[in-house]
N, CA, C, O and CB atoms as a CASP TS submission, in Angstrom:
PFRMAT TS
TARGET T0000
AUTHOR 0000-0000-0000
METHOD Language model
MODEL 1
PARENT N/A
ATOM      1  N   MET     1       0.856  -1.099  -0.037  1.00  0.00           N
ATOM      2  CA  MET     1       0.038  -0.049  -0.032  1.00  0.00           C
ATOM      3  C   MET     1       0.823   1.227   0.031  1.00  0.00           C
ATOM      4  O   MET     1       1.719   1.291   0.873  1.00  0.00           O
ATOM      5  CB  MET     1      -0.887  -0.175   1.024  1.00  0.00           C
ATOM      6  N   THR     2       0.579   2.329  -0.816  1.00  0.00           N
ATOM      7  CA  THR     2       1.370   3.439  -0.759  1.00  0.00           C
ATOM      8  C   THR     2       0.525   4.630  -0.558  1.00  0.00           C
ATOM      9  O   THR     2      -0.680   4.557  -0.800  1.00  0.00           O
ATOM     10  CB  THR     2       2.186   3.546  -1.931  1.00  0.00           C
ATOM     11  N   HIS     3       1.105   5.808  -0.100  1.00  0.00           N
ATOM     12  CA  HIS     3       0.304   6.874   0.117  1.00  0.00           C
ATOM     13  C   HIS     3      -0.095   7.646  -1.226  1.00  0.00           C
ATOM     14  O   HIS     3       0.713   8.160  -1.999  1.00  0.00           O
ATOM     15  CB  HIS     3       0.997   7.739   1.079  1.00  0.00           C
ATOM     16  N   ASP     4      -1.466   7.635  -1.364  1.00  0.00           N
ATOM     17  CA  ASP     4      -1.957   8.115  -2.639  1.00  0.00           C
ATOM     18  C   ASP     4      -2.525   9.492  -2.432  1.00  0.00           C
ATOM     19  O   ASP     4      -3.534   9.673  -1.751  1.00  0.00           O
ATOM     20  CB  ASP     4      -3.011   7.162  -3.240  1.00  0.00           C
ATOM     21  N   THR     5      -1.845  10.490  -3.047  1.00  0.00           N
ATOM     22  CA  THR     5      -2.246  11.890  -2.879  1.00  0.00           C
ATOM     23  C   THR     5      -3.485  12.301  -3.613  1.00  0.00           C
ATOM     24  O   THR     5      -3.946  13.435  -3.484  1.00  0.00           O
ATOM     25  CB  THR     5      -1.165  12.757  -3.301  1.00  0.00           C
ATOM     26  N   GLN     6      -4.070  11.326  -4.440  1.00  0.00           N
ATOM     27  CA  GLN     6      -5.257  11.660  -5.061  1.00  0.00           C
ATOM     28  C   GLN     6      -6.430  11.388  -4.108  1.00  0.00           C
ATOM     29  O   GLN     6      -7.551  11.830  -4.361  1.00  0.00           O
ATOM     30  CB  GLN     6      -5.384  10.914  -6.345  1.00  0.00           C
ATOM     31  N   ASN     7      -6.176  10.678  -3.038  1.00  0.00           N
ATOM     32  CA  ASN     7      -7.325  10.573  -1.946  1.00  0.00           C
ATOM     33  C   ASN     7      -7.942  11.848  -1.510  1.00  0.00           C
ATOM     34  O   ASN     7      -7.298  12.893  -1.421  1.00  0.00           O
ATOM     35  CB  ASN     7      -6.805   9.925  -0.671  1.00  0.00           C
ATOM     36  N   ASP     8      -9.176  11.742  -1.246  1.00  0.00           N
ATOM     37  CA  ASP     8      -9.856  12.858  -0.552  1.00  0.00           C
ATOM     38  C   ASP     8      -9.129  13.175   0.684  1.00  0.00           C
ATOM     39  O   ASP     8      -8.920  12.322   1.547  1.00  0.00           O
ATOM     40  CB  ASP     8     -11.310  12.538  -0.228  1.00  0.00           C
ATOM     41  N   ASP     9      -8.728  14.440   0.778  1.00  0.00           N
ATOM     42  CA  ASP     9      -7.986  14.870   2.011  1.00  0.00           C
ATOM     43  C   ASP     9      -8.779  15.491   3.041  1.00  0.00           C
ATOM     44  O   ASP     9      -8.207  15.850   4.070  1.00  0.00           O
ATOM     45  CB  ASP     9      -6.948  15.794   1.687  1.00  0.00           C
ATOM     46  N   GLY    10     -10.109  15.680   2.894  1.00  0.00           N
ATOM     47  CA  GLY    10     -11.068  16.019   3.804  1.00  0.00           C
ATOM     48  C   GLY    10     -11.083  17.713   4.082  1.00  0.00           C
ATOM     49  O   GLY    10     -11.801  18.304   4.888  1.00  0.00           O
ATOM     50  N   GLY    11     -10.208  18.219   3.289  1.00  0.00           N
ATOM     51  CA  GLY    11     -10.059  19.733   3.436  1.00  0.00           C
ATOM     52  C   GLY    11      -9.199  20.088   4.708  1.00  0.00           C
ATOM     53  O   GLY    11      -8.715  19.220   5.435  1.00  0.00           O
ATOM     54  N   PRO    12      -9.054  21.440   4.908  1.00  0.00           N
ATOM     55  CA  PRO    12      -8.197  21.829   5.976  1.00  0.00           C
ATOM     56  C   PRO    12      -8.786  21.405   7.334  1.00  0.00           C
ATOM     57  O   PRO    12      -9.991  21.468   7.577  1.00  0.00           O
ATOM     58  CB  PRO    12      -7.963  23.325   5.927  1.00  0.00           C
ATOM     59  N   ALA    13      -7.811  20.949   8.243  1.00  0.00           N
ATOM     60  CA  ALA    13      -8.283  20.570   9.559  1.00  0.00           C
ATOM     61  C   ALA    13      -8.374  21.733  10.498  1.00  0.00           C
ATOM     62  O   ALA    13      -9.213  21.732  11.399  1.00  0.00           O
ATOM     63  CB  ALA    13      -7.403  19.538  10.139  1.00  0.00           C
ATOM     64  N   PHE    14      -7.545  22.716  10.321  1.00  0.00           N
ATOM     65  CA  PHE    14      -7.474  23.888  11.344  1.00  0.00           C
ATOM     66  C   PHE    14      -7.324  25.228  10.548  1.00  0.00           C
ATOM     67  O   PHE    14      -6.366  25.975  10.747  1.00  0.00           O
ATOM     68  CB  PHE    14      -6.173  23.707  12.402  1.00  0.00           C
ATOM     69  N   PRO    15      -8.299  25.499   9.647  1.00  0.00           N
ATOM     70  CA  PRO    15      -8.147  26.814   8.877  1.00  0.00           C
ATOM     71  C   PRO    15      -8.244  28.019   9.876  1.00  0.00           C
ATOM     72  O   PRO    15      -9.044  28.103  10.807  1.00  0.00           O
ATOM     73  CB  PRO    15      -9.315  26.955   7.718  1.00  0.00           C
ATOM     74  N   CYS    16      -7.289  28.939   9.521  1.00  0.00           N
ATOM     75  CA  CYS    16      -7.307  30.174  10.454  1.00  0.00           C
ATOM     76  C   CYS    16      -6.856  31.285   9.599  1.00  0.00           C
ATOM     77  O   CYS    16      -6.496  31.097   8.437  1.00  0.00           O
ATOM     78  CB  CYS    16      -6.342  30.040  11.783  1.00  0.00           C
ATOM     79  N   GLU    17      -6.874  32.485  10.188  1.00  0.00           N
ATOM     80  CA  GLU    17      -6.163  33.655   9.630  1.00  0.00           C
ATOM     81  C   GLU    17      -5.048  34.117  10.394  1.00  0.00           C
ATOM     82  O   GLU    17      -5.135  34.171  11.621  1.00  0.00           O
ATOM     83  CB  GLU    17      -7.033  34.749   9.471  1.00  0.00           C
ATOM     84  N   THR    18      -4.008  34.456   9.791  1.00  0.00           N
ATOM     85  CA  THR    18      -2.837  35.064  10.459  1.00  0.00           C
ATOM     86  C   THR    18      -2.844  36.594   9.994  1.00  0.00           C
ATOM     87  O   THR    18      -3.477  37.007   9.022  1.00  0.00           O
ATOM     88  CB  THR    18      -1.406  34.268  10.044  1.00  0.00           C
ATOM     89  N   TYR    19      -2.097  37.319  10.779  1.00  0.00           N
ATOM     90  CA  TYR    19      -2.059  38.752  10.499  1.00  0.00           C
ATOM     91  C   TYR    19      -0.563  39.075  10.179  1.00  0.00           C
ATOM     92  O   TYR    19       0.379  38.590  10.805  1.00  0.00           O
ATOM     93  CB  TYR    19      -2.632  39.627  11.754  1.00  0.00           C
ATOM     94  N   GLY    20      -0.458  39.896   9.199  1.00  0.00           N
ATOM     95  CA  GLY    20       0.934  40.326   8.780  1.00  0.00           C
ATOM     96  C   GLY    20       0.827  41.465   7.918  1.00  0.00           C
ATOM     97  O   GLY    20      -0.252  42.024   7.720  1.00  0.00           O
ATOM     98  N   LEU    21       2.054  41.879   7.328  1.00  0.00           N
ATOM     99  CA  LEU    21       2.025  42.981   6.388  1.00  0.00           C
ATOM    100  C   LEU    21       2.187  42.461   4.967  1.00  0.00           C
ATOM    101  O   LEU    21       2.923  41.532   4.635  1.00  0.00           O
ATOM    102  CB  LEU    21       3.118  44.000   6.718  1.00  0.00           C
ATOM    103  N   HIS    22       1.398  43.187   4.170  1.00  0.00           N
ATOM    104  CA  HIS    22       1.543  42.934   2.694  1.00  0.00           C
ATOM    105  C   HIS    22       1.522  44.361   1.959  1.00  0.00           C
ATOM    106  O   HIS    22       0.546  45.112   1.982  1.00  0.00           O
ATOM    107  CB  HIS    22       0.301  41.938   2.134  1.00  0.00           C
ATOM    108  N   ASN    23       2.653  44.615   1.346  1.00  0.00           N
ATOM    109  CA  ASN    23       2.860  45.828   0.619  1.00  0.00           C
ATOM    110  C   ASN    23       2.737  46.972   1.695  1.00  0.00           C
ATOM    111  O   ASN    23       2.116  48.002   1.434  1.00  0.00           O
ATOM    112  CB  ASN    23       1.797  45.977  -0.601  1.00  0.00           C
ATOM    113  N   GLY    24       3.310  46.776   2.839  1.00  0.00           N
ATOM    114  CA  GLY    24       3.294  47.766   3.975  1.00  0.00           C
ATOM    115  C   GLY    24       2.056  47.889   4.626  1.00  0.00           C
ATOM    116  O   GLY    24       2.011  48.745   5.510  1.00  0.00           O
ATOM    117  N   LYS    25       0.950  47.178   4.378  1.00  0.00           N
ATOM    118  CA  LYS    25      -0.308  47.421   4.960  1.00  0.00           C
ATOM    119  C   LYS    25      -0.549  46.175   5.813  1.00  0.00           C
ATOM    120  O   LYS    25      -0.135  45.081   5.428  1.00  0.00           O
ATOM    121  CB  LYS    25      -1.436  47.689   3.881  1.00  0.00           C
ATOM    122  N   GLU    26      -1.191  46.317   6.929  1.00  0.00           N
ATOM    123  CA  GLU    26      -1.641  45.204   7.826  1.00  0.00           C
ATOM    124  C   GLU    26      -2.757  44.564   7.155  1.00  0.00           C
ATOM    125  O   GLU    26      -3.711  45.202   6.710  1.00  0.00           O
ATOM    126  CB  GLU    26      -2.063  45.678   9.255  1.00  0.00           C
ATOM    127  N   THR    27      -2.632  43.207   7.076  1.00  0.00           N
ATOM    128  CA  THR    27      -3.840  42.298   6.354  1.00  0.00           C
ATOM    129  C   THR    27      -3.875  41.072   6.966  1.00  0.00           C
ATOM    130  O   THR    27      -2.943  40.682   7.670  1.00  0.00           O
ATOM    131  CB  THR    27      -3.668  41.999   4.767  1.00  0.00           C
ATOM    132  N   THR    28      -4.952  40.372   6.744  1.00  0.00           N
ATOM    133  CA  THR    28      -5.186  39.030   7.254  1.00  0.00           C
ATOM    134  C   THR    28      -4.761  38.061   6.042  1.00  0.00           C
ATOM    135  O   THR    28      -4.975  38.364   4.868  1.00  0.00           O
ATOM    136  CB  THR    28      -6.785  38.831   7.735  1.00  0.00           C
ATOM    137  N   ILE    29      -4.196  36.975   6.405  1.00  0.00           N
ATOM    138  CA  ILE    29      -3.597  35.987   5.497  1.00  0.00           C
ATOM    139  C   ILE    29      -4.404  34.688   5.884  1.00  0.00           C
ATOM    140  O   ILE    29      -4.245  34.199   7.002  1.00  0.00           O
ATOM    141  CB  ILE    29      -1.909  35.837   5.691  1.00  0.00           C
ATOM    142  N   PRO    30      -5.258  34.131   4.980  1.00  0.00           N
ATOM    143  CA  PRO    30      -5.764  32.793   5.287  1.00  0.00           C
ATOM    144  C   PRO    30      -4.751  31.598   5.139  1.00  0.00           C
ATOM    145  O   PRO    30      -4.018  31.514   4.153  1.00  0.00           O
ATOM    146  CB  PRO    30      -6.930  32.541   4.399  1.00  0.00           C
ATOM    147  N   THR    31      -4.742  30.731   6.103  1.00  0.00           N
ATOM    148  CA  THR    31      -3.898  29.651   6.140  1.00  0.00           C
ATOM    149  C   THR    31      -4.748  28.295   6.323  1.00  0.00           C
ATOM    150  O   THR    31      -5.708  28.321   7.094  1.00  0.00           O
ATOM    151  CB  THR    31      -2.872  29.879   7.264  1.00  0.00           C
ATOM    152  N   ASN    32      -4.476  27.309   5.751  1.00  0.00           N
ATOM    153  CA  ASN    32      -5.230  26.089   5.867  1.00  0.00           C
ATOM    154  C   ASN    32      -4.613  25.066   6.919  1.00  0.00           C
ATOM    155  O   ASN    32      -5.317  24.209   7.452  1.00  0.00           O
ATOM    156  CB  ASN    32      -5.313  25.445   4.476  1.00  0.00           C
ATOM    157  N   GLY    33      -3.359  25.196   7.165  1.00  0.00           N
ATOM    158  CA  GLY    33      -2.740  24.188   8.059  1.00  0.00           C
ATOM    159  C   GLY    33      -2.742  22.771   7.502  1.00  0.00           C
ATOM    160  O   GLY    33      -2.727  22.566   6.288  1.00  0.00           O
ATOM    161  N   MET    34      -2.759  21.924   8.289  1.00  0.00           N
ATOM    162  CA  MET    34      -2.685  20.449   7.804  1.00  0.00           C
ATOM    163  C   MET    34      -4.070  20.023   7.237  1.00  0.00           C
ATOM    164  O   MET    34      -5.058  20.680   7.564  1.00  0.00           O
ATOM    165  CB  MET    34      -2.263  19.426   9.044  1.00  0.00           C
ATOM    166  N   THR    35      -4.191  18.978   6.420  1.00  0.00           N
ATOM    167  CA  THR    35      -5.462  18.479   5.944  1.00  0.00           C
ATOM    168  C   THR    35      -6.030  17.690   7.099  1.00  0.00           C
ATOM    169  O   THR    35      -5.338  17.316   8.046  1.00  0.00           O
ATOM    170  CB  THR    35      -5.321  17.609   4.629  1.00  0.00           C
ATOM    171  N   LEU    36      -7.321  17.455   6.978  1.00  0.00           N
ATOM    172  CA  LEU    36      -8.006  16.531   7.905  1.00  0.00           C
ATOM    173  C   LEU    36      -7.520  15.125   7.822  1.00  0.00           C
ATOM    174  O   LEU    36      -7.424  14.389   8.804  1.00  0.00           O
ATOM    175  CB  LEU    36      -9.462  16.538   7.654  1.00  0.00           C
ATOM    176  N   ARG    37      -7.198  14.767   6.520  1.00  0.00           N
ATOM    177  CA  ARG    37      -6.606  13.409   6.401  1.00  0.00           C
ATOM    178  C   ARG    37      -5.443  13.232   7.179  1.00  0.00           C
ATOM    179  O   ARG    37      -5.344  12.227   7.883  1.00  0.00           O
ATOM    180  CB  ARG    37      -6.270  13.083   5.054  1.00  0.00           C
ATOM    181  N   ASP    38      -4.388  14.238   7.133  1.00  0.00           N
ATOM    182  CA  ASP    38      -3.189  14.168   7.901  1.00  0.00           C
ATOM    183  C   ASP    38      -3.431  14.161   9.372  1.00  0.00           C
ATOM    184  O   ASP    38      -2.692  13.527  10.125  1.00  0.00           O
ATOM    185  CB  ASP    38      -2.320  15.270   7.556  1.00  0.00           C
ATOM    186  N   TRP    39      -4.506  14.890   9.821  1.00  0.00           N
ATOM    187  CA  TRP    39      -4.981  14.944  11.191  1.00  0.00           C
ATOM    188  C   TRP    39      -5.352  13.524  11.658  1.00  0.00           C
ATOM    189  O   TRP    39      -4.833  13.005  12.647  1.00  0.00           O
ATOM    190  CB  TRP    39      -6.199  15.909  11.312  1.00  0.00           C
ATOM    191  N   PHE    40      -6.243  12.950  10.920  1.00  0.00           N
ATOM    192  CA  PHE    40      -6.705  11.683  11.239  1.00  0.00           C
ATOM    193  C   PHE    40      -5.572  10.660  11.289  1.00  0.00           C
ATOM    194  O   PHE    40      -5.519   9.838  12.204  1.00  0.00           O
ATOM    195  CB  PHE    40      -7.732  11.293  10.282  1.00  0.00           C
ATOM    196  N   ALA    41      -4.651  10.708  10.294  1.00  0.00           N
ATOM    197  CA  ALA    41      -3.591   9.778  10.241  1.00  0.00           C
ATOM    198  C   ALA    41      -2.678   9.984  11.492  1.00  0.00           C
ATOM    199  O   ALA    41      -2.283   8.982  12.088  1.00  0.00           O
ATOM    200  CB  ALA    41      -2.810   9.939   8.911  1.00  0.00           C
ATOM    201  N   GLY    42      -2.362  11.091  11.874  1.00  0.00           N
ATOM    202  CA  GLY    42      -1.640  11.432  13.096  1.00  0.00           C
ATOM    203  C   GLY    42      -2.281  10.830  14.291  1.00  0.00           C
ATOM    204  O   GLY    42      -1.598  10.188  15.089  1.00  0.00           O
ATOM    205  N   GLN    43      -3.639  11.015  14.468  1.00  0.00           N
ATOM    206  CA  GLN    43      -4.280  10.546  15.588  1.00  0.00           C
ATOM    207  C   GLN    43      -4.377   8.930  15.516  1.00  0.00           C
ATOM    208  O   GLN    43      -4.339   8.282  16.562  1.00  0.00           O
ATOM    209  CB  GLN    43      -5.667  11.244  15.685  1.00  0.00           C
ATOM    210  N   ALA    44      -4.484   8.391  14.442  1.00  0.00           N
ATOM    211  CA  ALA    44      -4.351   6.878  14.335  1.00  0.00           C
ATOM    212  C   ALA    44      -2.997   6.441  14.649  1.00  0.00           C
ATOM    213  O   ALA    44      -2.926   5.420  15.334  1.00  0.00           O
ATOM    214  CB  ALA    44      -4.704   6.364  12.946  1.00  0.00           C
ATOM    215  N   MET    45      -2.020   6.941  14.329  1.00  0.00           N
ATOM    216  CA  MET    45      -0.582   6.723  14.490  1.00  0.00           C
ATOM    217  C   MET    45      -0.318   6.508  15.941  1.00  0.00           C
ATOM    218  O   MET    45       0.454   5.622  16.308  1.00  0.00           O
ATOM    219  CB  MET    45       0.256   7.907  13.944  1.00  0.00           C
ATOM    220  N   LEU    46      -0.976   7.342  16.829  1.00  0.00           N
ATOM    221  CA  LEU    46      -0.729   7.283  18.245  1.00  0.00           C
ATOM    222  C   LEU    46      -1.025   5.843  18.775  1.00  0.00           C
ATOM    223  O   LEU    46      -0.212   5.180  19.420  1.00  0.00           O
ATOM    224  CB  LEU    46      -1.599   8.349  18.980  1.00  0.00           C
ATOM    225  N   GLY    47      -2.299   5.430  18.424  1.00  0.00           N
ATOM    226  CA  GLY    47      -2.758   4.128  18.846  1.00  0.00           C
ATOM    227  C   GLY    47      -1.883   3.067  18.174  1.00  0.00           C
ATOM    228  O   GLY    47      -1.528   2.116  18.870  1.00  0.00           O
ATOM    229  N   LEU    48      -1.512   3.127  16.941  1.00  0.00           N
ATOM    230  CA  LEU    48      -0.737   2.220  16.253  1.00  0.00           C
ATOM    231  C   LEU    48       0.577   2.015  16.866  1.00  0.00           C
ATOM    232  O   LEU    48       0.944   0.871  17.138  1.00  0.00           O
ATOM    233  CB  LEU    48      -0.602   2.619  14.928  1.00  0.00           C
ATOM    234  N   VAL    49       1.290   2.999  17.096  1.00  0.00           N
ATOM    235  CA  VAL    49       2.619   3.070  17.722  1.00  0.00           C
ATOM    236  C   VAL    49       2.665   2.456  19.148  1.00  0.00           C
ATOM    237  O   VAL    49       3.557   1.695  19.526  1.00  0.00           O
ATOM    238  CB  VAL    49       3.065   4.530  17.785  1.00  0.00           C
ATOM    239  N   TYR    50       1.693   2.833  19.842  1.00  0.00           N
ATOM    240  CA  TYR    50       1.589   2.347  21.305  1.00  0.00           C
ATOM    241  C   TYR    50       1.444   0.894  21.347  1.00  0.00           C
ATOM    242  O   TYR    50       2.009   0.243  22.226  1.00  0.00           O
ATOM    243  CB  TYR    50       0.382   2.978  22.067  1.00  0.00           C
ATOM    244  N   ASN    51       0.624   0.278  20.328  1.00  0.00           N
ATOM    245  CA  ASN    51       0.237  -1.130  20.316  1.00  0.00           C
ATOM    246  C   ASN    51       1.061  -2.058  19.297  1.00  0.00           C
ATOM    247  O   ASN    51       0.840  -3.266  19.214  1.00  0.00           O
ATOM    248  CB  ASN    51      -1.258  -1.193  19.974  1.00  0.00           C
ATOM    249  N   ALA    52       1.993  -1.419  18.559  1.00  0.00           N
ATOM    250  CA  ALA    52       2.635  -2.201  17.556  1.00  0.00           C
ATOM    251  C   ALA    52       3.753  -3.105  18.142  1.00  0.00           C
ATOM    252  O   ALA    52       4.394  -2.766  19.137  1.00  0.00           O
ATOM    253  CB  ALA    52       3.190  -1.284  16.499  1.00  0.00           C
ATOM    254  N   PRO    53       3.955  -4.248  17.493  1.00  0.00           N
ATOM    255  CA  PRO    53       5.086  -5.146  17.876  1.00  0.00           C
ATOM    256  C   PRO    53       6.459  -4.509  17.556  1.00  0.00           C
ATOM    257  O   PRO    53       6.505  -3.728  16.606  1.00  0.00           O
ATOM    258  CB  PRO    53       4.960  -6.517  17.128  1.00  0.00           C
ATOM    259  N   VAL    54       7.436  -4.737  18.169  1.00  0.00           N
ATOM    260  CA  VAL    54       8.789  -4.163  18.013  1.00  0.00           C
ATOM    261  C   VAL    54       9.202  -4.150  16.537  1.00  0.00           C
ATOM    262  O   VAL    54       9.780  -3.200  16.009  1.00  0.00           O
ATOM    263  CB  VAL    54       9.827  -4.971  18.850  1.00  0.00           C
ATOM    264  N   ASP    55       8.829  -5.376  15.868  1.00  0.00           N
ATOM    265  CA  ASP    55       9.473  -5.571  14.532  1.00  0.00           C
ATOM    266  C   ASP    55       8.681  -4.847  13.435  1.00  0.00           C
ATOM    267  O   ASP    55       9.047  -5.012  12.271  1.00  0.00           O
ATOM    268  CB  ASP    55       9.579  -7.103  14.185  1.00  0.00           C
ATOM    269  N   VAL    56       7.699  -4.113  13.683  1.00  0.00           N
ATOM    270  CA  VAL    56       6.989  -3.412  12.653  1.00  0.00           C
ATOM    271  C   VAL    56       7.651  -2.077  12.212  1.00  0.00           C
ATOM    272  O   VAL    56       8.065  -1.232  13.006  1.00  0.00           O
ATOM    273  CB  VAL    56       5.607  -3.155  13.129  1.00  0.00           C
ATOM    274  N   THR    57       7.705  -1.981  10.882  1.00  0.00           N
ATOM    275  CA  THR    57       8.548  -0.795  10.316  1.00  0.00           C
ATOM    276  C   THR    57       7.630   0.494  10.470  1.00  0.00           C
ATOM    277  O   THR    57       6.403   0.450  10.561  1.00  0.00           O
ATOM    278  CB  THR    57       8.992  -1.045   8.644  1.00  0.00           C
ATOM    279  N   ASN    58       8.366   1.590  10.485  1.00  0.00           N
ATOM    280  CA  ASN    58       7.760   3.008  10.439  1.00  0.00           C
ATOM    281  C   ASN    58       6.840   3.064   9.213  1.00  0.00           C
ATOM    282  O   ASN    58       5.709   3.546   9.272  1.00  0.00           O
ATOM    283  CB  ASN    58       8.926   4.192  10.334  1.00  0.00           C
ATOM    284  N   ALA    59       7.396   2.530   8.061  1.00  0.00           N
ATOM    285  CA  ALA    59       6.700   2.629   6.833  1.00  0.00           C
ATOM    286  C   ALA    59       5.382   1.910   6.934  1.00  0.00           C
ATOM    287  O   ALA    59       4.373   2.456   6.488  1.00  0.00           O
ATOM    288  CB  ALA    59       7.527   2.088   5.712  1.00  0.00           C
ATOM    289  N   THR    60       5.329   0.814   7.448  1.00  0.00           N
ATOM    290  CA  THR    60       4.102  -0.008   7.557  1.00  0.00           C
ATOM    291  C   THR    60       3.052   0.712   8.582  1.00  0.00           C
ATOM    292  O   THR    60       1.842   0.696   8.353  1.00  0.00           O
ATOM    293  CB  THR    60       4.510  -1.531   8.083  1.00  0.00           C
ATOM    294  N   LEU    61       3.594   1.319   9.683  1.00  0.00           N
ATOM    295  CA  LEU    61       2.740   1.967  10.610  1.00  0.00           C
ATOM    296  C   LEU    61       2.169   3.194   9.758  1.00  0.00           C
ATOM    297  O   LEU    61       0.970   3.474   9.762  1.00  0.00           O
ATOM    298  CB  LEU    61       3.549   2.403  11.992  1.00  0.00           C
ATOM    299  N   SER    62       3.010   3.817   9.115  1.00  0.00           N
ATOM    300  CA  SER    62       2.409   5.054   8.413  1.00  0.00           C
ATOM    301  C   SER    62       1.344   4.677   7.316  1.00  0.00           C
ATOM    302  O   SER    62       0.326   5.358   7.187  1.00  0.00           O
ATOM    303  CB  SER    62       3.589   5.908   7.706  1.00  0.00           C
ATOM    304  N   GLU    63       1.593   3.604   6.548  1.00  0.00           N
ATOM    305  CA  GLU    63       0.565   3.125   5.649  1.00  0.00           C
ATOM    306  C   GLU    63      -0.783   2.747   6.309  1.00  0.00           C
ATOM    307  O   GLU    63      -1.894   3.094   5.906  1.00  0.00           O
ATOM    308  CB  GLU    63       1.093   1.956   4.931  1.00  0.00           C
ATOM    309  N   CYS    64      -0.493   1.946   7.438  1.00  0.00           N
ATOM    310  CA  CYS    64      -1.778   1.711   8.166  1.00  0.00           C
ATOM    311  C   CYS    64      -2.513   3.080   8.656  1.00  0.00           C
ATOM    312  O   CYS    64      -3.730   3.251   8.591  1.00  0.00           O
ATOM    313  CB  CYS    64      -1.463   0.781   9.440  1.00  0.00           C
ATOM    314  N   ALA    65      -1.632   3.969   9.127  1.00  0.00           N
ATOM    315  CA  ALA    65      -2.415   5.258   9.665  1.00  0.00           C
ATOM    316  C   ALA    65      -3.118   6.020   8.601  1.00  0.00           C
ATOM    317  O   ALA    65      -4.135   6.647   8.897  1.00  0.00           O
ATOM    318  CB  ALA    65      -1.442   6.284  10.365  1.00  0.00           C
ATOM    319  N   TYR    66      -2.673   6.015   7.425  1.00  0.00           N
ATOM    320  CA  TYR    66      -3.307   6.598   6.310  1.00  0.00           C
ATOM    321  C   TYR    66      -4.553   5.787   5.853  1.00  0.00           C
ATOM    322  O   TYR    66      -5.580   6.332   5.450  1.00  0.00           O
ATOM    323  CB  TYR    66      -2.312   6.727   5.201  1.00  0.00           C
ATOM    324  N   SER    67      -4.387   4.487   5.943  1.00  0.00           N
ATOM    325  CA  SER    67      -5.514   3.597   5.456  1.00  0.00           C
ATOM    326  C   SER    67      -6.740   3.865   6.613  1.00  0.00           C
ATOM    327  O   SER    67      -7.913   3.921   6.243  1.00  0.00           O
ATOM    328  CB  SER    67      -4.967   1.839   5.366  1.00  0.00           C
ATOM    329  N   ILE    68      -6.422   4.000   7.820  1.00  0.00           N
ATOM    330  CA  ILE    68      -7.336   4.337   8.803  1.00  0.00           C
ATOM    331  C   ILE    68      -7.972   5.691   8.548  1.00  0.00           C
ATOM    332  O   ILE    68      -9.193   5.839   8.586  1.00  0.00           O
ATOM    333  CB  ILE    68      -6.686   4.296  10.095  1.00  0.00           C
ATOM    334  N   ALA    69      -7.140   6.659   8.293  1.00  0.00           N
ATOM    335  CA  ALA    69      -7.560   8.058   7.913  1.00  0.00           C
ATOM    336  C   ALA    69      -8.545   8.061   6.637  1.00  0.00           C
ATOM    337  O   ALA    69      -9.540   8.781   6.567  1.00  0.00           O
ATOM    338  CB  ALA    69      -6.226   8.945   7.585  1.00  0.00           C
ATOM    339  N   ASP    70      -8.152   7.198   5.684  1.00  0.00           N
ATOM    340  CA  ASP    70      -9.090   7.257   4.571  1.00  0.00           C
ATOM    341  C   ASP    70     -10.434   6.629   4.904  1.00  0.00           C
ATOM    342  O   ASP    70     -11.479   7.068   4.425  1.00  0.00           O
ATOM    343  CB  ASP    70      -8.500   6.575   3.368  1.00  0.00           C
ATOM    344  N   ALA    71     -10.388   5.605   5.726  1.00  0.00           N
ATOM    345  CA  ALA    71     -11.620   5.026   6.139  1.00  0.00           C
ATOM    346  C   ALA    71     -12.553   5.982   6.964  1.00  0.00           C
ATOM    347  O   ALA    71     -13.773   6.003   6.803  1.00  0.00           O
ATOM    348  CB  ALA    71     -11.308   3.811   6.930  1.00  0.00           C
ATOM    349  N   MET    72     -11.907   6.738   7.825  1.00  0.00           N
ATOM    350  CA  MET    72     -12.413   7.708   8.581  1.00  0.00           C
ATOM    351  C   MET    72     -13.102   8.788   7.637  1.00  0.00           C
ATOM    352  O   MET    72     -14.246   9.176   7.871  1.00  0.00           O
ATOM    353  CB  MET    72     -11.319   8.256   9.450  1.00  0.00           C
ATOM    354  N   LEU    73     -12.468   9.186   6.723  1.00  0.00           N
ATOM    355  CA  LEU    73     -13.073  10.234   5.702  1.00  0.00           C
ATOM    356  C   LEU    73     -14.232   9.565   5.008  1.00  0.00           C
ATOM    357  O   LEU    73     -15.279  10.202   4.895  1.00  0.00           O
ATOM    358  CB  LEU    73     -11.968  10.745   4.554  1.00  0.00           C
ATOM    359  N   ALA    74     -14.139   8.314   4.523  1.00  0.00           N
ATOM    360  CA  ALA    74     -15.205   7.713   3.904  1.00  0.00           C
ATOM    361  C   ALA    74     -16.384   7.517   4.820  1.00  0.00           C
ATOM    362  O   ALA    74     -17.503   7.618   4.318  1.00  0.00           O
ATOM    363  CB  ALA    74     -14.782   6.482   3.347  1.00  0.00           C
ATOM    364  N   ALA    75     -16.271   7.254   6.076  1.00  0.00           N
ATOM    365  CA  ALA    75     -17.315   7.113   7.039  1.00  0.00           C
ATOM    366  C   ALA    75     -17.988   8.431   7.233  1.00  0.00           C
ATOM    367  O   ALA    75     -19.186   8.480   7.516  1.00  0.00           O
ATOM    368  CB  ALA    75     -16.788   6.580   8.340  1.00  0.00           C
ATOM    369  N   ARG    76     -17.280   9.466   7.094  1.00  0.00           N
ATOM    370  CA  ARG    76     -17.937  10.840   7.327  1.00  0.00           C
ATOM    371  C   ARG    76     -18.848  11.067   6.243  1.00  0.00           C
ATOM    372  O   ARG    76     -19.870  11.723   6.449  1.00  0.00           O
ATOM    373  CB  ARG    76     -16.919  12.037   7.402  1.00  0.00           C
ATOM    374  N   LYS    77     -18.592  10.601   5.119  1.00  0.00           N
ATOM    375  CA  LYS    77     -19.513  10.802   4.007  1.00  0.00           C
ATOM    376  C   LYS    77     -20.735  10.029   4.076  1.00  0.00           C
ATOM    377  O   LYS    77     -21.671  10.371   3.354  1.00  0.00           O
ATOM    378  CB  LYS    77     -18.883  10.506   2.780  1.00  0.00           C
ATOM    379  N   GLN    78     -20.859   8.984   4.886  1.00  0.00           N
ATOM    380  CA  GLN    78     -21.909   8.078   5.026  1.00  0.00           C
ATOM    381  C   GLN    78     -22.952   8.716   6.024  1.00  0.00           C
ATOM    382  O   GLN    78     -24.095   8.270   6.116  1.00  0.00           O
ATOM    383  CB  GLN    78     -21.364   6.693   5.507  1.00  0.00           C
ATOM    384  N   HIS    79     -22.498   9.778   6.762  1.00  0.00           N
ATOM    385  CA  HIS    79     -23.275  10.277   7.822  1.00  0.00           C
ATOM    386  C   HIS    79     -23.671  11.790   7.593  1.00  0.00           C
ATOM    387  O   HIS    79     -24.353  12.383   8.428  1.00  0.00           O
ATOM    388  CB  HIS    79     -22.501  10.092   9.118  1.00  0.00           C
TER
END
């Protein structure tokens, strides 16, 4: 299994606005932060790492985490 960038990423997980200067004027700059898919994968990774056997590779754990994230995004569409 490989990380497929064509998957639905769920959109931004934590969109916000930052403040800064643009051409000498104070302005707001929208930022998206990480995608919801990345957030879900990171949350899944916590449980996977905690419960993983010692001989499991980081690549395998990462693939599993994104697989779980994809399933979570699919489940969101069902409800």
